[in-house]
Jmol script that loads the backbone (N, CA, C; Angstrom):
load data "model"
ATOM      1  N   MET A   1     253.818  81.252  27.460  1.00  0.00           N
ATOM      2  CA  MET A   1     252.090  80.774  27.546  1.00  0.00           C
ATOM      3  C   MET A   1     251.751  82.270  28.636  1.00  0.00           C
ATOM      4  N   ILE A   2     250.449  82.583  28.140  1.00  0.00           N
ATOM      5  CA  ILE A   2     250.178  83.503  29.017  1.00  0.00           C
ATOM      6  C   ILE A   2     248.533  82.931  29.720  1.00  0.00           C
ATOM      7  N   ALA A   3     248.583  82.800  31.033  1.00  0.00           N
ATOM      8  CA  ALA A   3     247.475  82.515  31.667  1.00  0.00           C
ATOM      9  C   ALA A   3     246.157  83.579  31.568  1.00  0.00           C
ATOM     10  N   VAL A   4     244.984  83.455  31.095  1.00  0.00           N
ATOM     11  CA  VAL A   4     244.042  84.047  31.069  1.00  0.00           C
ATOM     12  C   VAL A   4     242.864  83.610  31.555  1.00  0.00           C
ATOM     13  N   ASP A   5     242.379  83.899  32.580  1.00  0.00           N
ATOM     14  CA  ASP A   5     241.231  82.937  33.317  1.00  0.00           C
ATOM     15  C   ASP A   5     241.388  81.541  33.578  1.00  0.00           C
ATOM     16  N   GLY A   6     242.950  81.342  34.350  1.00  0.00           N
ATOM     17  CA  GLY A   6     243.199  80.205  34.493  1.00  0.00           C
ATOM     18  C   GLY A   6     243.835  79.230  33.404  1.00  0.00           C
ATOM     19  N   GLU A   7     243.486  79.761  32.360  1.00  0.00           N
ATOM     20  CA  GLU A   7     243.655  78.740  31.080  1.00  0.00           C
ATOM     21  C   GLU A   7     245.249  79.242  30.331  1.00  0.00           C
ATOM     22  N   GLU A   8     245.980  78.694  29.744  1.00  0.00           N
ATOM     23  CA  GLU A   8     247.167  79.284  29.022  1.00  0.00           C
ATOM     24  C   GLU A   8     246.508  79.485  27.579  1.00  0.00           C
ATOM     25  N   THR A   9     247.195  80.607  27.167  1.00  0.00           N
ATOM     26  CA  THR A   9     246.752  80.903  25.834  1.00  0.00           C
ATOM     27  C   THR A   9     247.939  80.625  25.042  1.00  0.00           C
ATOM     28  N   ALA A  10     247.970  80.994  23.538  1.00  0.00           N
ATOM     29  CA  ALA A  10     249.268  80.917  22.914  1.00  0.00           C
ATOM     30  C   ALA A  10     250.203  81.511  23.213  1.00  0.00           C
ATOM     31  N   ASP A  11     251.841  81.429  22.774  1.00  0.00           N
ATOM     32  CA  ASP A  11     252.537  82.626  22.677  1.00  0.00           C
ATOM     33  C   ASP A  11     252.125  84.052  22.647  1.00  0.00           C
ATOM     34  N   SER A  12     252.666  84.601  23.442  1.00  0.00           N
ATOM     35  CA  SER A  12     252.943  85.841  23.001  1.00  0.00           C
ATOM     36  C   SER A  12     253.582  86.586  22.017  1.00  0.00           C
ATOM     37  N   ASP A  13     252.749  87.631  21.348  1.00  0.00           N
ATOM     38  CA  ASP A  13     253.818  88.172  20.424  1.00  0.00           C
ATOM     39  C   ASP A  13     254.814  89.395  20.864  1.00  0.00           C
ATOM     40  N   GLU A  14     255.948  89.793  19.941  1.00  0.00           N
ATOM     41  CA  GLU A  14     256.765  90.866  20.512  1.00  0.00           C
ATOM     42  C   GLU A  14     255.850  92.267  20.639  1.00  0.00           C
ATOM     43  N   GLY A  15     256.259  93.160  21.755  1.00  0.00           N
ATOM     44  CA  GLY A  15     255.111  94.369  21.345  1.00  0.00           C
ATOM     45  C   GLY A  15     253.585  94.004  22.458  1.00  0.00           C
ATOM     46  N   GLU A  16     253.391  92.852  22.499  1.00  0.00           N
ATOM     47  CA  GLU A  16     251.849  93.027  23.262  1.00  0.00           C
ATOM     48  C   GLU A  16     251.929  93.421  24.538  1.00  0.00           C
ATOM     49  N   ILE A  17     251.280  93.795  24.973  1.00  0.00           N
ATOM     50  CA  ILE A  17     251.074  94.539  26.200  1.00  0.00           C
ATOM     51  C   ILE A  17     250.048  93.505  27.309  1.00  0.00           C
ATOM     52  N   VAL A  18     250.846  93.279  28.445  1.00  0.00           N
ATOM     53  CA  VAL A  18     250.231  92.261  29.242  1.00  0.00           C
ATOM     54  C   VAL A  18     250.099  92.935  30.686  1.00  0.00           C
ATOM     55  N   THR A  19     248.711  92.601  31.377  1.00  0.00           N
ATOM     56  CA  THR A  19     248.687  93.308  32.615  1.00  0.00           C
ATOM     57  C   THR A  19     249.249  92.277  33.903  1.00  0.00           C
ATOM     58  N   VAL A  20     249.938  92.801  34.883  1.00  0.00           N
ATOM     59  CA  VAL A  20     250.192  91.601  35.951  1.00  0.00           C
ATOM     60  C   VAL A  20     249.150  91.564  36.560  1.00  0.00           C
ATOM     61  N   CYS A  21     248.487  89.862  37.231  1.00  0.00           N
ATOM     62  CA  CYS A  21     247.416  89.596  37.641  1.00  0.00           C
ATOM     63  C   CYS A  21     247.810  88.736  38.984  1.00  0.00           C
ATOM     64  N   ALA A  22     248.904  89.371  39.730  1.00  0.00           N
ATOM     65  CA  ALA A  22     248.907  88.722  41.272  1.00  0.00           C
ATOM     66  C   ALA A  22     249.024  89.436  41.909  1.00  0.00           C
ATOM     67  N   GLN A  23     248.161  89.120  42.981  1.00  0.00           N
ATOM     68  CA  GLN A  23     247.891  89.631  44.037  1.00  0.00           C
ATOM     69  C   GLN A  23     249.003  89.944  44.771  1.00  0.00           C
ATOM     70  N   GLY A  24     249.771  90.997  45.050  1.00  0.00           N
ATOM     71  CA  GLY A  24     251.056  91.101  46.227  1.00  0.00           C
ATOM     72  C   GLY A  24     252.047  91.256  45.287  1.00  0.00           C
ATOM     73  N   GLY A  25     251.788  91.528  43.712  1.00  0.00           N
ATOM     74  CA  GLY A  25     252.850  91.680  43.063  1.00  0.00           C
ATOM     75  C   GLY A  25     253.499  90.484  42.013  1.00  0.00           C
ATOM     76  N   LEU A  26     254.568  90.994  41.692  1.00  0.00           N
ATOM     77  CA  LEU A  26     255.309  89.800  40.367  1.00  0.00           C
ATOM     78  C   LEU A  26     256.530  90.088  40.487  1.00  0.00           C
ATOM     79  N   ARG A  27     257.198  89.273  41.030  1.00  0.00           N
ATOM     80  CA  ARG A  27     258.772  89.673  40.861  1.00  0.00           C
ATOM     81  C   ARG A  27     259.638  89.680  39.660  1.00  0.00           C
ATOM     82  N   MET A  28     260.229  90.630  39.012  1.00  0.00           N
ATOM     83  CA  MET A  28     261.062  90.587  37.875  1.00  0.00           C
ATOM     84  C   MET A  28     262.100  90.025  38.383  1.00  0.00           C
ATOM     85  N   ARG A  29     262.883  89.495  37.266  1.00  0.00           N
ATOM     86  CA  ARG A  29     264.376  88.344  37.448  1.00  0.00           C
ATOM     87  C   ARG A  29     265.171  88.780  36.048  1.00  0.00           C
ATOM     88  N   LYS A  30     266.339  88.774  36.557  1.00  0.00           N
ATOM     89  CA  LYS A  30     267.355  89.226  35.388  1.00  0.00           C
ATOM     90  C   LYS A  30     267.377  87.944  34.388  1.00  0.00           C
ATOM     91  N   LYS A  31     267.191  86.888  34.506  1.00  0.00           N
ATOM     92  CA  LYS A  31     266.751  85.614  33.723  1.00  0.00           C
ATOM     93  C   LYS A  31     265.886  84.824  34.050  1.00  0.00           C
ATOM     94  N   PRO A  32     265.091  83.965  33.410  1.00  0.00           N
ATOM     95  CA  PRO A  32     264.039  83.224  33.958  1.00  0.00           C
ATOM     96  C   PRO A  32     264.809  81.830  35.254  1.00  0.00           C
ATOM     97  N   LYS A  33     263.882  82.021  36.014  1.00  0.00           N
ATOM     98  CA  LYS A  33     264.006  81.430  37.165  1.00  0.00           C
ATOM     99  C   LYS A  33     265.503  82.150  38.052  1.00  0.00           C
ATOM    100  N   GLY A  34     266.166  83.299  37.531  1.00  0.00           N
ATOM    101  CA  GLY A  34     267.240  83.711  37.669  1.00  0.00           C
ATOM    102  C   GLY A  34     266.948  84.732  39.140  1.00  0.00           C
ATOM    103  N   ARG A  35     268.014  85.655  39.474  1.00  0.00           N
ATOM    104  CA  ARG A  35     268.159  86.407  40.574  1.00  0.00           C
ATOM    105  C   ARG A  35     267.120  87.765  40.522  1.00  0.00           C
ATOM    106  N   TYR A  36     266.269  87.810  41.683  1.00  0.00           N
ATOM    107  CA  TYR A  36     265.161  88.965  41.877  1.00  0.00           C
ATOM    108  C   TYR A  36     265.642  90.279  41.726  1.00  0.00           C
ATOM    109  N   MET A  37     265.230  91.117  40.853  1.00  0.00           N
ATOM    110  CA  MET A  37     265.589  92.331  40.722  1.00  0.00           C
ATOM    111  C   MET A  37     264.923  93.433  41.124  1.00  0.00           C
ATOM    112  N   GLN A  38     263.021  93.357  40.840  1.00  0.00           N
ATOM    113  CA  GLN A  38     262.007  94.257  41.742  1.00  0.00           C
ATOM    114  C   GLN A  38     260.700  93.784  41.432  1.00  0.00           C
ATOM    115  N   MET A  39     259.724  94.313  42.553  1.00  0.00           N
ATOM    116  CA  MET A  39     258.605  93.784  42.636  1.00  0.00           C
ATOM    117  C   MET A  39     258.000  94.628  41.571  1.00  0.00           C
ATOM    118  N   ILE A  40     256.930  93.891  40.898  1.00  0.00           N
ATOM    119  CA  ILE A  40     256.419  94.831  39.965  1.00  0.00           C
ATOM    120  C   ILE A  40     254.724  94.635  40.904  1.00  0.00           C
ATOM    121  N   PRO A  41     254.109  96.041  40.645  1.00  0.00           N
ATOM    122  CA  PRO A  41     252.544  95.858  41.832  1.00  0.00           C
ATOM    123  C   PRO A  41     251.523  95.118  40.733  1.00  0.00           C
ATOM    124  N   ASP A  42     250.790  94.508  41.192  1.00  0.00           N
ATOM    125  CA  ASP A  42     249.523  93.558  40.579  1.00  0.00           C
ATOM    126  C   ASP A  42     248.773  95.020  39.649  1.00  0.00           C
ATOM    127  N   GLY A  43     248.296  94.822  38.212  1.00  0.00           N
ATOM    128  CA  GLY A  43     247.584  95.794  37.620  1.00  0.00           C
ATOM    129  C   GLY A  43     248.552  96.232  36.837  1.00  0.00           C
ATOM    130  N   ALA A  44     250.192  96.347  37.016  1.00  0.00           N
ATOM    131  CA  ALA A  44     250.797  96.896  35.867  1.00  0.00           C
ATOM    132  C   ALA A  44     251.112  96.279  34.603  1.00  0.00           C
ATOM    133  N   GLN A  45     251.012  97.329  33.734  1.00  0.00           N
ATOM    134  CA  GLN A  45     250.952  97.070  32.425  1.00  0.00           C
ATOM    135  C   GLN A  45     252.623  96.770  31.629  1.00  0.00           C
ATOM    136  N   LEU A  46     252.784  95.787  31.387  1.00  0.00           N
ATOM    137  CA  LEU A  46     254.324  95.640  30.441  1.00  0.00           C
ATOM    138  C   LEU A  46     254.171  95.645  29.080  1.00  0.00           C
ATOM    139  N   ALA A  47     255.027  95.686  28.693  1.00  0.00           N
ATOM    140  CA  ALA A  47     255.279  95.635  27.284  1.00  0.00           C
ATOM    141  C   ALA A  47     256.215  94.131  27.328  1.00  0.00           C
ATOM    142  N   VAL A  48     255.784  93.166  26.378  1.00  0.00           N
ATOM    143  CA  VAL A  48     256.375  91.960  25.785  1.00  0.00           C
ATOM    144  C   VAL A  48     257.369  92.003  24.863  1.00  0.00           C
ATOM    145  N   LEU A  49     258.699  91.896  25.296  1.00  0.00           N
ATOM    146  CA  LEU A  49     259.640  91.847  24.272  1.00  0.00           C
ATOM    147  C   LEU A  49     260.035  90.437  23.650  1.00  0.00           C
ATOM    148  N   GLU A  50     259.595  89.359  24.391  1.00  0.00           N
ATOM    149  CA  GLU A  50     259.917  87.890  24.325  1.00  0.00           C
ATOM    150  C   GLU A  50     259.414  86.989  24.990  1.00  0.00           C
ATOM    151  N   GLU A  51     258.871  85.620  24.442  1.00  0.00           N
ATOM    152  CA  GLU A  51     258.475  84.751  25.126  1.00  0.00           C
ATOM    153  C   GLU A  51     259.532  83.708  25.128  1.00  0.00           C
ATOM    154  N   LYS A  52     259.683  82.940  26.227  1.00  0.00           N
ATOM    155  CA  LYS A  52     260.636  81.674  26.686  1.00  0.00           C
ATOM    156  C   LYS A  52     260.035  80.638  27.581  1.00  0.00           C
ATOM    157  N   ASP A  53     259.748  79.411  27.124  1.00  0.00           N
ATOM    158  CA  ASP A  53     259.088  78.471  28.037  1.00  0.00           C
ATOM    159  C   ASP A  53     258.267  78.945  29.095  1.00  0.00           C
ATOM    160  N   GLY A  54     257.532  79.851  28.974  1.00  0.00           N
ATOM    161  CA  GLY A  54     256.399  80.550  30.043  1.00  0.00           C
ATOM    162  C   GLY A  54     257.015  81.167  30.608  1.00  0.00           C
ATOM    163  N   TRP A  55     257.942  82.085  30.287  1.00  0.00           N
ATOM    164  CA  TRP A  55     258.782  83.104  30.822  1.00  0.00           C
ATOM    165  C   TRP A  55     258.611  84.456  29.629  1.00  0.00           C
ATOM    166  N   LEU A  56     258.073  85.540  30.373  1.00  0.00           N
ATOM    167  CA  LEU A  56     258.318  86.676  29.675  1.00  0.00           C
ATOM    168  C   LEU A  56     259.373  87.593  29.659  1.00  0.00           C
ATOM    169  N   ARG A  57     260.021  88.276  29.015  1.00  0.00           N
ATOM    170  CA  ARG A  57     261.058  89.026  28.973  1.00  0.00           C
ATOM    171  C   ARG A  57     260.131  90.365  28.791  1.00  0.00           C
ATOM    172  N   VAL A  58     260.335  91.204  29.691  1.00  0.00           N
ATOM    173  CA  VAL A  58     259.379  92.415  29.583  1.00  0.00           C
ATOM    174  C   VAL A  58     260.323  93.801  30.008  1.00  0.00           C
ATOM    175  N   GLU A  59     259.296  94.779  29.600  1.00  0.00           N
ATOM    176  CA  GLU A  59     259.864  96.132  29.936  1.00  0.00           C
ATOM    177  C   GLU A  59     258.802  96.859  31.021  1.00  0.00           C
ATOM    178  N   TYR A  60     259.676  97.409  31.641  1.00  0.00           N
ATOM    179  CA  TYR A  60     258.614  98.097  32.916  1.00  0.00           C
ATOM    180  C   TYR A  60     259.566  99.379  33.536  1.00  0.00           C
ATOM    181  N   ARG A  61     258.725 100.612  33.489  1.00  0.00           N
ATOM    182  CA  ARG A  61     259.445 101.671  33.702  1.00  0.00           C
ATOM    183  C   ARG A  61     260.806 101.637  33.611  1.00  0.00           C
ATOM    184  N   GLY A  62     261.673 101.381  32.431  1.00  0.00           N
ATOM    185  CA  GLY A  62     262.821 101.623  31.908  1.00  0.00           C
ATOM    186  C   GLY A  62     264.008 100.172  32.435  1.00  0.00           C
ATOM    187  N   PHE A  63     263.096  99.704  32.767  1.00  0.00           N
ATOM    188  CA  PHE A  63     263.965  97.876  33.238  1.00  0.00           C
ATOM    189  C   PHE A  63     263.583  96.933  32.358  1.00  0.00           C
ATOM    190  N   THR A  64     264.380  96.286  31.949  1.00  0.00           N
ATOM    191  CA  THR A  64     264.102  94.708  31.360  1.00  0.00           C
ATOM    192  C   THR A  64     264.615  93.718  32.060  1.00  0.00           C
ATOM    193  N   GLY A  65     263.253  92.815  32.016  1.00  0.00           N
ATOM    194  CA  GLY A  65     263.652  91.441  33.123  1.00  0.00           C
ATOM    195  C   GLY A  65     262.671  90.616  32.590  1.00  0.00           C
ATOM    196  N   TRP A  66     262.515  89.123  33.363  1.00  0.00           N
ATOM    197  CA  TRP A  66     261.674  88.154  32.944  1.00  0.00           C
ATOM    198  C   TRP A  66     260.827  88.067  34.226  1.00  0.00           C
ATOM    199  N   VAL A  67     259.486  87.798  33.898  1.00  0.00           N
ATOM    200  CA  VAL A  67     258.474  87.366  34.512  1.00  0.00           C
ATOM    201  C   VAL A  67     257.837  86.303  34.100  1.00  0.00           C
ATOM    202  N   SER A  68     257.290  85.528  34.921  1.00  0.00           N
ATOM    203  CA  SER A  68     256.811  84.234  34.891  1.00  0.00           C
ATOM    204  C   SER A  68     255.237  84.700  34.300  1.00  0.00           C
ATOM    205  N   GLY A  69     254.799  84.350  33.075  1.00  0.00           N
ATOM    206  CA  GLY A  69     253.874  84.680  32.055  1.00  0.00           C
ATOM    207  C   GLY A  69     252.646  83.646  32.707  1.00  0.00           C
ATOM    208  N   GLU A  70     252.732  83.024  33.635  1.00  0.00           N
ATOM    209  CA  GLU A  70     251.614  82.458  34.328  1.00  0.00           C
ATOM    210  C   GLU A  70     250.798  83.312  35.367  1.00  0.00           C
ATOM    211  N   TYR A  71     251.432  84.522  35.694  1.00  0.00           N
ATOM    212  CA  TYR A  71     250.672  85.597  36.427  1.00  0.00           C
ATOM    213  C   TYR A  71     250.758  86.565  35.815  1.00  0.00           C
ATOM    214  N   CYS A  72     250.319  87.019  34.150  1.00  0.00           N
ATOM    215  CA  CYS A  72     249.984  87.685  33.540  1.00  0.00           C
ATOM    216  C   CYS A  72     248.932  87.372  32.692  1.00  0.00           C
ATOM    217  N   CYS A  73     248.229  88.683  32.462  1.00  0.00           N
ATOM    218  CA  CYS A  73     246.752  88.681  31.734  1.00  0.00           C
ATOM    219  C   CYS A  73     246.984  89.420  30.274  1.00  0.00           C
ATOM    220  N   LYS A  74     246.509  89.346  29.601  1.00  0.00           N
ATOM    221  CA  LYS A  74     246.392  90.253  28.287  1.00  0.00           C
ATOM    222  C   LYS A  74     245.913  91.337  28.946  1.00  0.00           C
ATOM    223  N   ALA A  75     246.407  92.590  28.345  1.00  0.00           N
ATOM    224  CA  ALA A  75     245.858  93.820  28.396  1.00  0.00           C
ATOM    225  C   ALA A  75     244.464  93.583  27.952  1.00  0.00           C
ATOM    226  N   GLY A  76     243.756  94.616  29.148  1.00  0.00           N
ATOM    227  CA  GLY A  76     242.386  94.648  29.089  1.00  0.00           C
ATOM    228  C   GLY A  76     241.104  93.338  29.305  1.00  0.00           C
ATOM    229  N   GLU A  77     241.750  92.234  29.797  1.00  0.00           N
ATOM    230  CA  GLU A  77     240.612  91.056  30.229  1.00  0.00           C
ATOM    231  C   GLU A  77     241.808  90.856  32.008  1.00  0.00           C
ATOM    232  N   ASP A  78     240.565  90.396  32.456  1.00  0.00           N
ATOM    233  CA  ASP A  78     240.842  90.141  34.017  1.00  0.00           C
ATOM    234  C   ASP A  78     240.870  88.826  34.156  1.00  0.00           C
TER     235      ASP A  78
END
end "model"
wireframe off; spacefill off
backbone 0.3
color backbone group
């Protein structure tokens, strides 16, 4: 699920672009609820590869990992 204006939307499709909507950034993890890999800044755009239980597998600057969909908005929406 992707949170948009505080509401969750339908599961995202592969290839969708989302924007990080988390002041202070969003942690990318190796797996859902897994070990921290790197911080992604607020406003960064991410390519969604997969969605699972509210977590998004995304690609960012050559890295692939998981982020919480709760802190992502559809690209172009705030």
